C-alpha positions in Angstrom: 2.5 18.5 1.5 -0.9 17.2 0.9 -2.4 13.9 -0.2 -3.9 13.5 -3.6 -6.1 10.3 -4.2 -6.9 8.8 -7.4 -10.4 8.1 -6.0 -12.0 6.3 -8.9 -12.5 2.8 -7.5 -10.0 3.5 -4.6 -10.4 1.0 -1.8 -8.5 3.1 0.8 -10.2 6.5 0.9 -11.4 6.1 4.5 -7.9 5.1 5.6 -6.3 8.1 3.8 -8.8 10.4 5.4 -8.3 9.1 8.9 -4.5 9.2 8.5 -4.5 12.7 7.0 -6.6 13.9 9.9 -4.2 12.5 12.4 -1.3 14.3 10.7 -3.2 17.3 9.9 -2.7 17.0 6.2 -4.9 18.2 3.5 -6.5 15.6 1.2 -7.8 16.0 -2.4 -9.9 13.2 -3.9 -9.9 13.4 -7.7 -12.8 11.4 -9.4 -15.0 11.4 -12.5 -18.7 12.0 -12.7 -19.3 8.2 -12.5 -18.4 8.2 -8.9 -20.2 10.3 -6.3 -18.1 11.1 -3.3 -18.8 12.8 0.0 -16.3 14.0 2.6 -16.4 16.4 5.4 -12.6 16.7 5.4 -11.3 16.2 1.9 -11.6 18.5 -1.2 -13.3 16.7 -3.9 -12.4 17.5 -7.6 -14.8 16.0 -10.1 -13.8 15.7 -13.8 -15.5 14.6 -16.9 -15.7 10.9 -17.8 -13.4 11.0 -20.7 -10.6 8.3 -20.5 -7.8 9.3 -18.2 -9.5 12.6 -17.2 -8.8 12.0 -13.5 -5.3 10.8 -14.2 -4.5 13.9 -16.2 -6.0 16.1 -13.5 -4.0 14.5 -10.8 -0.8 15.1 -12.9 -1.7 18.6 -13.6 -2.4 19.6 -9.9 0.4 17.5 -8.3 3.2 19.5 -6.8 6.6 18.4 -5.5 6.3 16.9 -2.0 2.7 15.7 -2.5 1.7 12.2 -1.7 -0.2 10.5 -4.5 -2.4 7.5 -3.7 -3.0 5.5 -6.9 -3.1 2.0 -8.4 -2.3 3.4 -11.8 1.3 3.1 -12.9 1.1 5.8 -15.4 -0.1 8.3 -12.8 2.7 7.1 -10.5 5.3 7.7 -13.1 4.0 11.1 -14.1 3.9 12.3 -10.5 7.1 10.7 -9.5 8.8 12.7 -12.2 7.3 15.8 -10.6 8.9 15.1 -7.2 5.9 13.6 -5.6 5.7 10.4 -3.6 3.1 8.0 -5.1 1.9 4.9 -3.1 -0.1 2.0 -4.1 -3.2 0.8 -2.6 -1.1 -2.1 -1.1 1.2 0.4 0.7 4.1 -0.1 -1.6 5.9 3.0 -2.6 6.5 3.8 -6.2 10.2 4.9 -6.5 12.6 5.7 -9.4 14.0 2.3 -8.7 10.9 0.2 -9.2 8.7 2.3 -11.6 10.3 0.9 -14.7 9.4 -2.7 -13.6 5.8 -1.7 -12.8 5.5 0.0 -16.3 7.0 -3.1 -18.0 4.5 -5.4 -16.3 1.6 -3.2 -17.4 3.0 -3.3 -21.1 3.3 -7.0 -21.0 -0.3 -7.4 -19.5 -1.6 -5.1 -22.3 0.1 -7.2 -24.9 -1.4 -10.4 -23.5 -4.9 -8.8 -23.5 -4.5 -7.6 -27.1 -4.0 -11.3 -28.0 -7.4 -12.1 -26.5 -6.1 -13.6 -23.2 -7.0 -12.2 -19.9 -5.1 -12.1 -16.6 -6.5 -12.4 -13.2 -7.7 -9.2 -11.6 -6.7 -8.2 -8.1 -7.2 -10.3 -5.1 -10.2 -9.7 -2.9 -9.3 -6.9 -0.4 -8.6 -8.0 3.2 -8.2 -6.3 6.5 -4.5 -7.2 6.4 -4.2 -5.4 3.1 -5.8 -2.3 4.7 -3.4 -2.5 7.6 -0.4 -2.8 5.3 -1.5 0.2 3.3 -2.1 2.3 6.5 1.4 1.4 7.7 3.0 2.2 4.4 1.2 5.5 4.2 2.2 6.5 7.8 5.7 5.6 7.1 5.8 7.7 4.0 4.3 10.7 5.7 6.8 10.5 8.5 9.6 10.2 6.1 8.5 13.3 4.2 8.0 15.2 7.5 11.6 14.3 8.6 13.0 15.4 5.2 11.3 18.9 5.6 
């Protein structure tokens, strides 16, 4: 088991790294050339800047039992189908029971934007959001450790 992070614009990289160290789990950050990352713990994979390059790389390297940290519903769906455990930056787990709802909301948002209307972006990140993510990640790790 390892943690793979969709690191382009990821607001929780430090929390992932800290938590992974505590559980002695390997971490892989996947990013494109537009983002410069440094880590003394995580492996960093840098891909080209084509659309969805990082997402496709994550889907390609993900293996069953990996934890995937992403805000992208498409990446979550692809990796969930491979037996991975994707988690949002909020700490919410993507599951077979909720992924269709997330994908439907994404589709509806795209349709609204195509008509020239724009939805609000995410709320400004707070310390409470960070604590909720960390708690969700720890619970997911512990659940996966128990299962093995």
